C-alpha positions as CSV (number, residue, x, y, z in Angstrom):
1,M,27.9,-2.3,-6.6
2,I,26.3,-5.6,-7.7
3,R,27.5,-6.7,-11.1
4,T,25.9,-9.8,-12.8
5,R,26.6,-11.3,-16.2
6,F,25.0,-13.5,-18.8
7,A,27.7,-15.2,-20.9
8,P,26.2,-17.1,-23.8
9,S,28.2,-19.0,-26.3
10,P,27.2,-18.0,-29.9
11,T,26.6,-21.5,-31.1
12,G,22.9,-21.4,-31.9
13,Y,19.6,-19.6,-31.3
14,L,18.7,-18.2,-27.9
15,H,17.3,-21.0,-25.8
16,I,14.4,-20.5,-23.3
17,G,16.5,-21.9,-20.5
18,G,19.3,-19.4,-21.2
19,V,16.8,-16.5,-21.3
20,R,15.4,-17.5,-17.9
21,T,19.0,-17.3,-16.5
22,A,19.6,-14.0,-18.2
23,L,16.3,-12.7,-16.8
24,F,17.2,-13.7,-13.2
25,C,20.6,-12.0,-13.6
26,W,19.0,-8.9,-15.0
27,L,16.3,-8.7,-12.3
28,F,18.8,-9.2,-9.5
29,A,21.1,-6.5,-10.8
30,K,18.5,-4.0,-11.6
31,K,16.6,-4.3,-8.4
32,S,19.7,-3.4,-6.5
33,G,20.7,-0.5,-8.8
34,G,23.6,-2.7,-10.1
35,K,24.9,-3.5,-13.6
36,F,23.9,-6.3,-15.9
37,I,26.8,-7.3,-18.2
38,L,26.6,-9.3,-21.5
39,R,29.7,-11.2,-22.3
40,I,30.2,-13.5,-25.2
41,D,32.0,-16.7,-24.3
42,D,33.4,-17.6,-27.7
43,T,36.5,-19.5,-26.7
44,D,35.5,-22.6,-28.7
45,Q,36.2,-21.3,-32.1
46,Q,35.3,-24.6,-33.8
47,R,31.8,-24.6,-32.6
48,N,30.9,-20.9,-32.8
49,V,28.9,-19.6,-35.7
50,E,29.3,-15.9,-36.3
51,Q,25.7,-15.4,-37.5
52,S,24.3,-17.0,-34.4
53,L,25.3,-14.0,-32.3
54,R,22.7,-11.8,-34.0
55,P,19.6,-13.8,-32.8
56,I,21.0,-13.7,-29.3
57,L,21.4,-9.9,-29.3
58,D,18.1,-9.3,-31.1
59,G,16.3,-11.8,-28.8
60,L,17.5,-10.1,-25.6
61,R,16.7,-6.7,-26.9
62,W,13.2,-7.8,-28.0
63,L,12.5,-9.1,-24.5
64,G,13.7,-5.8,-23.0
65,I,16.6,-7.5,-21.2
66,D,19.0,-4.7,-21.9
67,W,22.7,-4.8,-20.9
68,D,24.6,-2.0,-19.3
69,E,27.9,-3.2,-20.7
70,G,28.8,-5.6,-23.5
71,P,28.6,-6.0,-27.3
72,E,27.4,-2.9,-29.3
73,V,27.2,-1.0,-26.0
74,G,30.8,-1.0,-24.8
75,G,31.9,-0.2,-21.2
76,P,34.9,0.4,-19.0
77,Y,35.9,-3.3,-18.9
78,A,36.0,-4.0,-22.6
79,P,36.5,-6.2,-24.5
80,Y,33.4,-8.3,-23.8
81,Y,34.3,-11.2,-26.1
82,Q,36.4,-14.0,-24.6
83,S,38.2,-14.5,-27.9
84,Q,39.6,-10.9,-27.6
85,R,41.0,-11.6,-24.1
86,L,43.4,-14.4,-24.9
87,E,46.5,-12.6,-23.6
88,Q,44.8,-12.2,-20.2
89,H,44.0,-15.9,-20.2
90,R,47.5,-17.0,-21.1
91,A,49.0,-14.6,-18.5
92,A,46.8,-16.3,-15.9
93,V,48.0,-19.7,-17.0
94,E,51.6,-18.6,-16.5
95,R,50.8,-17.4,-13.0
96,L,49.2,-20.7,-12.1
97,L,52.3,-22.5,-13.4
98,A,54.6,-20.2,-11.5
99,T,52.9,-20.8,-8.2
100,G,52.6,-24.6,-8.7
101,A,48.8,-24.5,-9.0
102,A,49.1,-26.0,-12.5
103,Y,51.6,-28.1,-14.4
104,H,52.6,-29.1,-17.9
105,D,51.3,-32.6,-18.7
106,Y,52.8,-34.7,-21.6
107,A,50.5,-37.7,-21.4
108,T,49.0,-38.9,-24.6
109,P,45.2,-39.6,-24.9
110,E,46.1,-43.3,-25.2
111,E,48.1,-43.2,-21.9
112,L,45.3,-41.4,-20.1
113,Q,42.7,-43.9,-21.4
114,A,44.9,-46.8,-20.2
115,E,44.9,-45.3,-16.7
116,R,41.1,-44.9,-16.8
117,E,40.6,-48.5,-17.9
118,M,43.0,-49.7,-15.1
119,A,40.8,-47.8,-12.5
120,Q,37.7,-49.4,-13.9
121,R,39.2,-52.9,-13.7
122,E,40.2,-52.2,-10.1
123,K,36.7,-50.7,-9.3
124,R,38.0,-47.4,-8.1
125,S,37.5,-43.8,-9.1
126,F,39.9,-42.6,-11.7
127,V,42.5,-40.1,-10.5
128,Y,45.3,-39.2,-12.8
129,S,48.7,-40.5,-11.6
130,R,50.6,-37.4,-12.9
131,R,53.2,-39.7,-14.4
132,F,53.8,-37.4,-17.2
133,M,53.8,-34.2,-15.2
134,A,56.7,-31.8,-15.8
135,E,57.3,-29.1,-13.2
136,T,60.9,-28.2,-14.2
137,A,62.6,-27.2,-17.4
138,E,64.6,-30.4,-17.4
139,Q,61.5,-32.6,-17.2
140,Q,59.9,-30.6,-20.0
141,A,62.9,-31.1,-22.2
142,R,63.0,-34.8,-21.6
143,F,59.4,-35.3,-22.6
144,E,59.7,-33.0,-25.6
145,A,62.7,-34.9,-26.8
146,E,60.2,-37.8,-27.2
147,G,58.1,-35.7,-29.5
148,R,55.4,-35.0,-26.9
149,R,53.4,-31.8,-26.7
150,P,52.0,-30.6,-23.4
151,V,48.7,-29.4,-22.1
152,V,48.5,-27.4,-18.9
153,R,46.5,-29.0,-16.1
154,L,45.4,-27.8,-12.7
155,K,47.2,-29.4,-9.8
156,M,44.0,-30.0,-7.8
157,P,44.1,-30.8,-4.1
158,R,43.8,-34.5,-3.3
159,E,42.3,-34.2,0.2
160,G,39.9,-32.0,2.2
161,K,36.6,-30.4,1.2
162,L,35.5,-27.2,-0.5
163,V,32.5,-25.6,1.2
164,I,30.6,-22.8,-0.5
165,D,27.4,-20.9,0.5
166,D,25.2,-21.0,-2.6
167,L,22.6,-18.3,-2.6
168,V,20.0,-20.8,-3.9
169,R,21.2,-24.1,-2.6
170,G,22.6,-23.2,0.7
171,Q,25.8,-24.8,1.9
172,V,27.3,-27.1,-0.7
173,E,30.3,-29.4,-0.1
174,F,32.7,-31.0,-2.6
175,D,35.4,-33.6,-1.9
176,W,38.7,-32.4,-3.5
177,A,39.7,-36.0,-4.0
178,Q,36.8,-36.4,-6.5
179,E,38.2,-33.6,-8.7
180,Q,40.3,-34.3,-11.7
181,D,43.4,-32.3,-12.8
182,H,41.4,-30.4,-15.4
183,V,43.0,-29.1,-18.5
184,V,43.1,-25.3,-18.7
185,Q,45.3,-24.8,-21.8
186,R,45.5,-26.9,-25.0
187,T,48.6,-28.0,-26.8
188,D,48.1,-25.1,-29.3
189,G,48.1,-22.5,-26.5
190,S,44.4,-21.8,-26.5
191,C,42.7,-21.7,-23.1
192,L,39.6,-23.6,-22.1
193,Y,36.3,-22.1,-20.9
194,H,36.7,-22.7,-17.2
195,L,39.9,-20.7,-16.9
196,A,38.7,-18.0,-19.3
197,S,35.4,-17.6,-17.4
198,V,37.1,-17.2,-14.0
199,V,39.6,-14.6,-15.4
200,D,36.9,-12.7,-17.2
201,D,34.6,-12.7,-14.2
202,H,37.4,-11.2,-12.2
203,D,38.5,-8.7,-14.8
204,L,34.9,-7.5,-15.4
205,A,34.4,-7.2,-11.6
206,I,31.5,-9.6,-11.5
207,T,30.2,-9.9,-7.9
208,H,27.5,-12.5,-8.4
209,V,27.7,-15.5,-10.7
210,I,24.0,-16.6,-11.3
211,R,23.8,-19.5,-13.6
212,A,22.1,-22.9,-14.3
213,E,22.7,-25.7,-11.9
214,E,24.5,-27.7,-14.6
215,H,27.5,-25.5,-13.8
216,L,27.5,-26.4,-10.1
217,S,29.9,-29.3,-10.7
218,N,32.3,-26.8,-12.4
219,T,32.5,-24.6,-9.3
220,P,35.3,-26.5,-7.5
221,R,37.8,-26.1,-10.3
222,Q,36.8,-22.5,-10.8
223,V,37.1,-21.7,-7.1
224,F,40.5,-23.4,-7.2
225,I,41.6,-21.2,-10.1
226,A,40.3,-18.0,-8.5
227,R,42.0,-18.7,-5.2
228,S,45.2,-19.7,-6.9
229,L,45.3,-16.4,-8.8
230,G,44.5,-14.4,-5.6
231,Y,41.0,-13.3,-6.7
232,E,38.2,-12.5,-4.4
233,L,35.4,-15.0,-5.0
234,P,32.1,-13.9,-6.3
235,E,28.8,-15.0,-4.7
236,Y,27.4,-18.1,-6.5
237,A,23.7,-18.9,-7.2
238,H,22.8,-22.0,-9.1
239,L,19.3,-22.0,-10.6
240,P,17.2,-25.0,-11.2
241,Y,17.3,-26.3,-14.7
242,V,14.4,-25.8,-17.1
243,A,12.6,-29.1,-17.8
244,E,10.3,-30.4,-20.5
245,P,6.5,-30.1,-19.9
246,G,5.4,-32.5,-17.1
247,S,8.9,-34.0,-16.8
248,K,12.2,-33.7,-15.0
249,N,14.1,-34.2,-18.3
250,K,16.1,-31.1,-19.3
251,L,14.4,-28.9,-21.9
252,S,15.7,-29.8,-25.4
253,K,14.9,-28.4,-28.8
254,R,15.4,-31.9,-30.3
255,K,12.2,-33.2,-28.7
256,L,9.6,-31.1,-30.5
257,A,7.0,-33.8,-30.4
258,K,6.8,-33.6,-26.6
259,Y,5.9,-29.9,-26.7
260,L,3.2,-30.6,-29.3
261,K,1.3,-33.2,-27.3
262,N,-1.1,-30.5,-26.2
263,R,-3.5,-30.4,-29.1
264,D,-4.4,-26.7,-28.7
265,F,-0.8,-25.7,-28.7
266,A,0.0,-28.0,-31.6
267,Q,-2.7,-26.2,-33.7
268,R,-1.2,-22.9,-32.6
269,F,2.2,-24.1,-33.6
270,E,1.1,-25.0,-37.1
271,H,-0.8,-21.7,-37.3
272,G,2.3,-19.9,-36.3
273,R,4.3,-21.7,-39.0
274,K,1.8,-20.5,-41.6
275,I,2.2,-17.0,-40.3
276,A,6.0,-17.1,-40.5
277,Q,5.9,-18.6,-44.0
278,T,3.5,-15.9,-45.2
279,V,5.9,-13.1,-44.1
280,G,9.0,-14.9,-45.3
281,L,10.5,-15.8,-41.9
282,D,12.7,-18.7,-40.9
283,T,10.7,-21.9,-40.2
284,T,13.6,-24.3,-40.0
285,P,13.7,-26.5,-36.9
286,E,16.7,-24.5,-35.6
287,A,14.7,-21.3,-35.4
288,F,11.1,-22.3,-35.4
289,N,10.9,-24.3,-32.2
290,P,9.0,-23.6,-29.0
291,V,12.2,-23.8,-26.9
292,I,13.8,-21.0,-29.0
293,V,13.0,-17.4,-28.3
294,D,12.9,-16.6,-32.0
295,F,9.8,-18.7,-32.4
296,Y,7.8,-16.5,-30.2
297,R,9.2,-13.3,-31.8
298,Q,8.3,-14.5,-35.3
299,V,4.7,-15.3,-34.6
300,G,4.1,-12.2,-32.6
301,Y,4.1,-12.9,-28.9
302,L,4.3,-10.1,-26.4
303,P,7.7,-9.8,-24.7
304,E,5.9,-9.0,-21.4
305,A,4.0,-12.3,-21.5
306,I,7.2,-14.3,-22.0
307,I,9.0,-12.3,-19.2
308,N,6.1,-12.9,-16.9
309,Y,6.0,-16.6,-17.5
310,L,9.8,-17.2,-17.4
311,A,10.0,-15.4,-14.1
312,L,7.9,-18.1,-12.6
313,L,10.1,-20.9,-13.8
314,G,11.9,-21.6,-10.5
315,W,10.8,-18.5,-8.6
316,S,7.6,-17.4,-7.0
317,L,6.5,-14.5,-4.8
318,D,3.9,-16.5,-3.0
319,D,1.5,-19.4,-3.7
320,K,-1.1,-17.5,-5.6
321,T,0.3,-14.5,-7.6
322,E,1.0,-15.4,-11.2
323,H,0.7,-12.2,-13.2
324,F,3.3,-9.5,-12.9
325,T,4.2,-6.4,-14.8
326,R,7.9,-5.9,-15.4
327,Q,8.0,-3.2,-12.7
328,E,6.4,-5.5,-10.2
329,L,9.0,-8.2,-11.0
330,L,11.8,-5.7,-10.4
331,E,10.3,-4.8,-7.1
332,S,9.5,-8.4,-5.9
333,F,12.4,-10.5,-7.2
334,S,14.9,-12.1,-4.8
335,L,17.1,-15.1,-4.9
336,D,15.9,-16.4,-1.6
337,R,12.5,-17.2,-3.4
338,V,14.2,-19.3,-6.0
339,I,13.5,-23.0,-5.6
340,K,15.9,-25.9,-6.0
341,S,13.8,-28.4,-8.0
342,P,13.6,-28.3,-11.8
343,A,11.1,-25.9,-13.3
344,S,8.9,-27.3,-16.1
345,F,8.5,-25.1,-19.2
346,D,5.1,-25.6,-20.8
347,P,4.5,-23.8,-24.1
348,A,0.7,-24.3,-23.6
349,K,0.8,-22.4,-20.3
350,L,2.9,-19.7,-21.8
351,W,0.2,-19.4,-24.4
352,A,-2.3,-18.7,-21.7
353,F,-0.1,-15.9,-20.4
354,Q,0.2,-14.5,-23.9
355,D,-3.6,-14.6,-24.3
356,R,-4.1,-12.7,-21.0
357,H,-1.5,-10.0,-21.7
358,M,-2.8,-9.6,-25.3
359,Q,-6.3,-9.0,-24.2
360,Q,-5.2,-6.3,-21.7
361,L,-3.2,-4.4,-24.4
362,P,-4.7,-1.1,-25.5
363,I,-6.0,-1.0,-29.1
364,E,-3.3,1.5,-30.2
365,Q,-0.6,-0.8,-29.1
366,K,-2.2,-3.7,-30.8
367,V,-2.3,-1.7,-34.0
368,A,1.5,-1.0,-33.7
369,M,2.1,-4.7,-33.1
370,V,0.1,-6.1,-36.1
371,L,0.9,-3.5,-38.7
372,P,4.5,-4.9,-39.5
373,Y,3.0,-8.3,-40.2
374,L,0.6,-6.8,-42.8
375,Q,3.6,-4.9,-44.3
376,K,5.8,-8.0,-44.5
377,A,3.0,-9.8,-46.2
378,Q,2.7,-6.9,-48.7
379,L,-0.9,-6.2,-47.8
380,V,-0.1,-2.7,-46.6
381,T,2.6,-0.4,-47.8
382,A,5.3,1.2,-45.6
383,P,4.6,3.8,-44.6
384,P,0.9,2.9,-44.5
385,P,-1.9,5.1,-46.0
386,S,-3.6,7.4,-43.5
387,N,-6.7,5.3,-43.4
388,V,-5.0,2.0,-42.5
389,E,-4.5,2.5,-38.8
390,P,-8.1,3.6,-38.0
391,K,-9.3,0.6,-40.1
392,L,-6.9,-1.7,-38.2
393,A,-8.2,-0.4,-34.9
394,T,-11.8,-1.2,-36.0
395,I,-10.9,-4.7,-37.1
396,L,-9.1,-5.4,-33.8
397,Q,-12.1,-4.1,-31.8
398,A,-14.4,-6.3,-33.8
399,A,-12.0,-9.3,-33.5
400,G,-11.9,-9.0,-29.7
401,D,-10.0,-12.0,-28.2
402,R,-9.7,-13.8,-31.5
403,I,-6.3,-12.0,-32.0
404,K,-4.0,-13.9,-29.7
405,T,-0.7,-13.0,-31.3
406,A,0.3,-10.2,-33.6
407,G,0.6,-12.6,-36.6
408,D,-3.0,-13.6,-36.2
409,I,-4.0,-10.4,-38.1
410,L,-3.0,-12.3,-41.3
411,E,-6.1,-14.5,-40.8
412,Y,-8.0,-11.4,-41.8
413,D,-6.1,-10.6,-44.9
414,Y,-9.3,-10.2,-46.9
415,F,-9.8,-6.8,-45.4
416,F,-6.6,-5.6,-47.2
417,L,-6.7,-7.5,-50.4
418,P,-7.9,-5.8,-53.6
419,D,-11.3,-7.1,-54.5
420,D,-10.0,-8.8,-57.7
421,R,-7.3,-10.7,-55.7
422,L,-9.7,-12.2,-53.1
423,H,-9.1,-15.9,-52.9
424,Y,-12.1,-18.2,-52.4
425,D,-11.9,-21.3,-50.4
426,D,-13.3,-23.8,-52.9
427,K,-15.0,-26.1,-50.3
428,A,-16.7,-23.1,-48.7
429,F,-17.8,-21.7,-52.0
430,D,-19.2,-25.0,-53.2
431,K,-21.0,-25.6,-50.0
432,R,-22.4,-22.2,-49.2
433,I,-23.0,-20.8,-52.7
434,R,-22.9,-23.3,-55.5
435,K,-24.6,-26.3,-53.8
436,A,-26.9,-24.1,-51.7
437,D,-28.2,-22.6,-54.9
438,A,-27.7,-19.2,-53.4
439,A,-27.1,-17.1,-56.6
440,G,-30.6,-15.7,-56.8
441,L,-30.6,-14.7,-53.1
442,L,-27.2,-13.2,-53.4
443,A,-28.2,-11.0,-56.3
444,K,-31.3,-9.8,-54.5
445,F,-29.4,-9.1,-51.3
446,K,-26.8,-7.2,-53.2
447,N,-29.4,-4.8,-54.4
448,Q,-30.5,-4.3,-50.8
449,L,-26.9,-3.6,-49.9
450,A,-26.6,-1.1,-52.7
451,A,-29.4,1.0,-51.2
452,A,-28.3,0.7,-47.6
453,E,-27.7,4.0,-45.8
454,P,-25.8,4.3,-43.6
455,F,-23.6,1.3,-44.3
456,D,-22.9,0.4,-40.7
457,T,-23.2,-2.7,-38.5
458,E,-26.6,-1.9,-37.0
459,T,-28.2,-1.0,-40.4
460,L,-26.8,-4.1,-42.1
461,E,-28.0,-6.4,-39.4
462,K,-31.5,-4.9,-39.6
463,L,-31.4,-5.2,-43.4
464,M,-30.5,-8.9,-43.2
465,H,-33.4,-9.7,-40.9
466,E,-35.9,-7.8,-43.0
467,F,-34.6,-9.6,-46.2
468,V,-34.9,-13.0,-44.6
469,A,-38.5,-12.2,-43.5
470,S,-39.5,-10.9,-46.9
471,E,-38.1,-13.9,-48.7
472,G,-39.6,-16.3,-46.1
473,I,-36.3,-18.2,-45.7
474,K,-34.1,-19.2,-42.8
475,I,-31.2,-16.9,-42.2
476,G,-28.7,-19.6,-42.9
477,R,-29.7,-19.7,-46.5
478,I,-28.2,-16.3,-47.1
479,I,-25.9,-15.3,-44.3
480,H,-23.2,-17.9,-45.1
481,A,-23.3,-17.1,-48.8
482,V,-22.8,-13.4,-48.1
483,R,-19.8,-14.2,-45.9
484,V,-18.1,-16.4,-48.4
485,A,-18.8,-13.9,-51.2
486,A,-17.4,-11.0,-49.2
487,T,-14.4,-12.7,-47.5
488,G,-13.7,-15.9,-49.5
489,R,-14.1,-18.1,-46.4
490,S,-16.7,-19.5,-44.2
491,I,-15.6,-18.2,-40.8
492,G,-14.4,-14.9,-39.5
493,L,-15.5,-11.9,-37.6
494,G,-19.2,-10.9,-37.1
495,L,-20.7,-10.7,-40.6
496,F,-22.2,-7.2,-40.2
497,D,-19.0,-5.8,-38.7
498,T,-17.1,-7.4,-41.6
499,L,-19.4,-5.8,-44.3
500,A,-19.2,-2.4,-42.6
501,I,-15.4,-2.5,-42.4
502,L,-15.1,-3.6,-46.1
503,G,-17.4,-0.8,-47.1
504,K,-20.3,-0.7,-49.7
505,P,-18.3,-0.5,-52.9
506,S,-16.0,-3.5,-52.0
507,C,-19.0,-5.6,-50.8
508,L,-20.9,-5.1,-54.0
509,R,-17.8,-5.8,-56.2
510,R,-17.1,-9.0,-54.3
511,I,-20.6,-10.3,-54.6
512,D,-20.5,-9.6,-58.3
513,R,-17.3,-11.5,-58.5
514,A,-18.7,-14.5,-56.7
515,L,-21.7,-14.5,-59.0
516,E,-19.5,-14.4,-62.0
517,R,-17.5,-17.3,-60.6
518,L,-20.7,-19.4,-60.9
């Protein structure tokens, strides 16, 4: 059975590049009826932040990248945290020492640096001389008598080549002479990532290691460890790294300005920040950043849109198909369609995928998406009154493609605010009511509204045109004033849809309030 794994280190929020790797691992395993395992590589205790694990787990679950074994799920190969497998790692180090594949090294950092500088002066590649290698108890005792403490290093081959058949890159060769004697155990007895990863992949029966190409250079030492321990090697597949928009530079959350060069996306980003702040979400640069999954979750993207777009970062079915359902991806995905060159992540293009997926969503699903935002903004109670969901459905139908993300519903908060809490945009009020001298017209139109039956879109539109004709004015003299009086702002949904959704009593009270404001 095929078993893949995604093994994040809990040192920060879930990065888009990491999600793309997890997605490819998940698709490859699920297509074959295999298992997708989530393992937490937390060997670096100084860097790990415990609270950073929650965004990783929540982000994967939100995207529907569910794991068959791992944290909060369990499984037959538990534990799934590297920090809980230290005894297995140390036992592997002892086996490497016993077979001569590793050795105790007593060199100080200063002595190693001196050798590096010597190699630099002689214009040759640095290869450790192994001067302070101890392979016998007597050698260890002599070094320790000098007060030295050892690390354990791999005793790498110094000649020949390693050849692997990578499922993405084809045949890849490495010169053993270019490999250093990498440290696998520190002086305090803790083991480093490369050894822990190999041991855990073996113990968890991982058959395919699918990971970003930045790990390709790690492969020789990991293959050497695995072979030295007598393990069967997994298949390797190294994916192209995810790059910045229009660049070959690796995607980085520290370069926010680059992702905001697209003016439309920059506006959406600021709009999203406003949404997140309104509902009390995290808008710090660590969490609110277009290369972090939590950004998209906070502003209300569809997981399906993100999955669709990320699948195309380094993979394609053909030269024309861009839009896939999750099931279509599961049926179509294969590693032989993964490209080798960097895949550019463009938040503006992801935005286009979000727009398309959102417009295809049935109204009842949109209602379910947007309702939590209204509840977090305390515009709707939880559970909501019985009339809220039908009202929301009407608003969403009237809004059409204006609702791009779930958080966009907060642009229409005036439908849910009590009449006496409606906030007026001062500039819009002054321009459309005060300076336009619209008070008299508003008062007259209010009387027309009071008599309108039924109070629906068609009736209200007809009423407005009849009013304009009877007053002998252009429609702009009254229509903008009515909108500002009813909603507090100068733009929004179709006015007659808006009035009908608000209802007669609310419209009349709001116009009265606007007139009182004068």
